[in-house]
VMD Tcl script that draws the C-alpha trace (Angstrom):
set ca {
  {105.70 108.04 111.00}
  {104.57 108.28 107.26}
  {102.98 104.60 106.00}
  {101.88 106.28 102.60}
  {103.27 109.33 100.88}
  {102.36 111.16 97.62}
  {105.03 112.88 96.13}
  {104.00 115.66 93.28}
  {101.31 113.53 91.92}
  {99.90 114.91 88.46}
  {97.56 112.96 86.45}
  {95.64 113.55 83.22}
  {92.08 111.65 82.35}
  {90.90 112.46 78.94}
  {93.24 115.59 78.62}
  {92.12 117.14 81.77}
  {94.34 117.53 84.64}
  {92.85 115.71 87.66}
  {95.69 115.77 89.77}
  {97.82 118.75 90.27}
  {101.21 118.62 91.94}
  {99.57 116.75 94.85}
  {101.56 115.84 97.99}
  {100.44 114.00 100.68}
  {102.01 112.67 104.11}
  {99.50 110.15 105.77}
  {100.43 109.03 109.51}
  {100.56 105.07 110.08}
  {97.91 103.78 112.54}
  {95.70 106.80 112.17}
  {92.11 107.34 110.28}
  {92.44 110.21 108.07}
  {89.53 111.93 105.79}
  {89.98 113.07 102.39}
  {87.32 115.82 101.61}
  {86.67 118.38 99.19}
  {83.86 119.12 96.11}
  {83.04 116.91 93.60}
  {86.15 116.98 91.26}
  {88.60 117.73 93.49}
  {90.40 114.44 92.94}
  {89.60 112.55 95.99}
  {88.49 109.51 94.13}
  {90.80 109.52 91.43}
  {93.72 109.65 94.41}
  {92.32 106.64 95.90}
  {92.19 104.76 92.77}
  {95.84 105.95 91.90}
  {97.22 104.69 95.32}
  {95.47 101.22 94.44}
  {96.91 101.43 90.72}
  {93.56 100.84 88.93}
  {93.83 100.57 85.17}
  {93.70 103.95 83.65}
  {95.18 105.77 86.92}
  {99.09 104.34 86.57}
  {100.34 107.17 83.83}
  {101.02 109.91 86.23}
  {103.87 112.37 87.27}
  {105.75 112.03 90.55}
  {105.35 109.26 92.97}
  {103.74 107.04 95.63}
  {105.61 105.89 98.49}
  {104.49 103.05 101.16}
  {106.47 101.99 103.63}
  {109.13 104.14 101.82}
  {108.78 101.85 98.79}
  {107.94 103.58 95.46}
  {104.47 101.82 94.13}
  {105.09 102.85 90.58}
  {104.55 99.68 88.03}
  {103.18 97.26 90.80}
  {99.87 95.79 89.87}
  {96.70 95.99 91.94}
  {97.46 92.18 93.17}
  {101.25 93.44 94.31}
  {99.48 96.30 96.10}
  {97.19 94.49 97.98}
  {100.14 91.95 98.78}
  {101.84 94.62 100.31}
  {98.89 95.42 102.54}
  {96.66 97.88 100.51}
  {93.24 97.63 99.79}
  {90.06 99.59 98.82}
  {86.35 99.48 100.01}
  {84.29 100.69 96.78}
  {81.66 103.24 97.54}
  {79.61 100.54 95.43}
  {80.33 97.18 96.78}
  {80.35 94.30 93.86}
  {78.24 91.81 93.56}
  {79.06 87.99 92.98}
  {76.58 85.76 91.54}
  {76.83 82.07 93.18}
  {79.76 83.29 95.60}
  {78.63 82.65 99.32}
  {79.64 85.32 102.14}
  {81.83 82.49 103.59}
  {84.10 81.93 100.29}
  {84.49 85.87 99.49}
  {85.66 86.23 103.11}
  {87.60 83.19 102.88}
  {89.42 84.19 99.38}
  {91.79 86.95 100.68}
  {91.55 86.15 104.56}
  {94.73 85.69 106.60}
  {93.39 83.42 108.65}
  {90.52 81.54 106.32}
  {89.09 79.55 109.17}
  {85.78 79.40 109.84}
  {85.85 80.76 112.92}
  {87.67 83.49 111.62}
  {84.98 84.11 109.28}
  {82.30 84.28 111.82}
  {84.37 86.54 113.84}
  {84.62 89.07 111.47}
  {80.94 88.91 110.43}
  {79.91 89.46 113.90}
  {82.29 92.31 114.26}
  {80.29 94.18 111.56}
  {77.16 93.31 113.08}
  {76.01 90.40 110.64}
  {74.54 87.55 112.61}
  {76.81 84.28 111.05}
  {74.01 81.99 111.19}
  {72.21 83.91 108.91}
  {74.88 85.32 106.58}
  {77.59 82.92 105.93}
  {76.04 80.74 103.35}
  {74.39 83.72 101.88}
  {75.29 84.60 98.53}
  {76.93 88.08 97.76}
  {74.51 89.25 95.01}
  {71.28 90.96 94.74}
  {69.42 89.10 97.37}
  {71.70 91.49 99.59}
  {71.07 95.07 100.36}
  {73.79 97.53 99.89}
  {74.21 98.03 103.55}
  {74.51 94.47 103.74}
  {77.12 94.23 101.07}
  {79.26 97.06 102.25}
  {79.05 95.08 105.70}
  {80.43 92.07 103.98}
  {82.92 93.66 102.24}
  {84.17 95.44 105.37}
  {84.07 91.88 106.99}
  {86.46 90.61 104.31}
  {88.90 93.31 104.64}
  {89.20 92.99 108.39}
  {89.66 89.18 107.84}
  {92.36 90.48 105.43}
  {94.43 92.38 108.04}
  {95.68 95.31 105.76}
  {97.92 97.81 106.48}
  {95.87 100.58 104.51}
  {92.48 100.67 103.91}
  {90.88 103.07 101.47}
  {87.53 103.70 101.89}
  {85.52 105.50 99.26}
  {82.45 107.30 100.55}
  {81.60 105.07 103.43}
  {78.20 106.16 103.70}
  {77.15 106.03 100.28}
  {73.69 104.11 99.66}
  {73.58 102.53 103.37}
  {71.11 103.46 106.48}
  {72.23 104.84 109.66}
  {72.35 101.07 111.35}
  {74.66 99.85 108.74}
  {76.69 103.22 108.88}
  {77.16 102.83 112.64}
  {78.45 99.24 112.23}
  {81.13 100.79 109.74}
  {82.14 103.18 112.31}
  {82.21 100.44 115.12}
  {84.61 98.58 112.85}
  {87.16 101.68 112.52}
  {87.99 100.74 115.93}
  {88.97 97.36 114.97}
  {91.27 98.92 112.63}
  {92.66 101.40 114.55}
  {93.22 98.65 117.36}
  {95.31 96.85 114.89}
  {97.22 100.09 113.81}
  {95.69 99.93 110.64}
  {95.76 103.11 108.67}
  {92.13 104.42 107.25}
  {91.66 106.85 104.61}
  {88.15 108.11 104.45}
  {87.09 109.78 101.33}
  {83.86 111.70 102.29}
  {81.45 114.33 101.60}
  {79.95 113.83 104.86}
  {80.49 115.94 108.30}
  {79.41 112.97 110.20}
  {81.82 110.74 108.32}
  {84.72 113.38 108.96}
  {83.95 113.34 112.80}
  {85.08 109.83 113.06}
  {88.85 110.76 111.44}
  {91.47 112.17 113.23}
  {92.77 114.15 110.44}
  {91.83 115.52 107.32}
  {93.11 116.56 103.88}
  {91.11 119.37 102.03}
  {91.15 118.98 97.99}
  {90.43 121.56 95.30}
  {90.94 120.92 91.66}
  {93.63 118.15 92.51}
  {95.82 120.38 94.85}
  {96.30 119.97 98.60}
  {94.94 123.26 99.91}
  {94.74 122.45 103.55}
  {94.91 120.00 106.38}
  {94.54 119.38 109.99}
  {92.61 118.82 112.70}
  {88.73 117.77 112.57}
  {87.51 120.63 114.21}
  {89.86 123.01 111.99}
  {89.09 121.36 108.64}
  {85.25 120.95 109.32}
  {85.06 124.61 108.46}
  {84.64 123.72 104.74}
  {81.21 122.05 105.39}
  {79.99 124.81 107.23}
  {81.25 127.56 104.67}
  {81.04 125.22 101.71}
  {83.79 127.33 100.37}
  {87.50 127.59 101.04}
  {90.10 129.84 100.51}
  {92.44 128.66 97.65}
  {94.70 129.68 94.52}
  {93.17 127.54 91.86}
  {93.29 129.24 88.36}
  {90.30 127.38 86.86}
  {88.22 130.61 85.95}
  {84.82 128.33 85.75}
  {85.61 126.91 89.15}
  {85.96 129.89 90.40}
  {82.73 131.21 89.03}
  {80.91 128.25 90.13}
  {82.34 128.32 93.78}
  {83.12 125.30 95.83}
  {79.88 123.95 97.16}
  {79.50 120.74 98.17}
  {77.63 118.60 95.16}
  {78.76 121.10 92.67}
}
mol new
graphics top color blue
foreach p $ca { graphics top sphere $p radius 0.5 }
foreach p [lrange $ca 0 end-1] q [lrange $ca 1 end] { graphics top cylinder $p $q radius 0.2 }
display resetview
């Protein structure tokens, strides 16, 4: 069963077409990966689904649980059960970890705050009264953000580059948290350039030049990381000349 559908979505930013008639069908309760070269439209897709400023004027439609998201604010989408984990988590001077997690939690009891901190590998005794600011490392802030998302109990989580700027230990905790999402039938879409991250998904979408060029099992779609190139019919001669290597 699909929880999210993108239907022939096209988007221009700064006069350039970023998404090109993109259609995706995201299965409920699974961990999906969205991969492709830089500029393929991966983060743009997540921003459009979340309804961020600058990403709402598009052609086509986005359906969540069969209902169009067009015209809905970020808050309205969040209330429907969609959330975005940022590539670079925000800092909130003066806001404690406890308050940050409780702000959007379905159950904002202190016991629940402590539970989700423990689930992402942060000792509640050490972190619950810490400020969400520069005193936390990038990995710690990502785990605090993930704890807050677990407390939200969303239906769909968009994770933009979950391995960006963090150490192996923090990344392992994020992978462990994926099990909590799948146990609760939460759908996850991970945007990634990383084969190790891809291996923690169940299904992958491969984008190039804002188009879906392939999708399927992790084993099959993972060949992109081996070849750093994919056969596709894009018409941008500059991109064809450069190739589709990771990091282009």
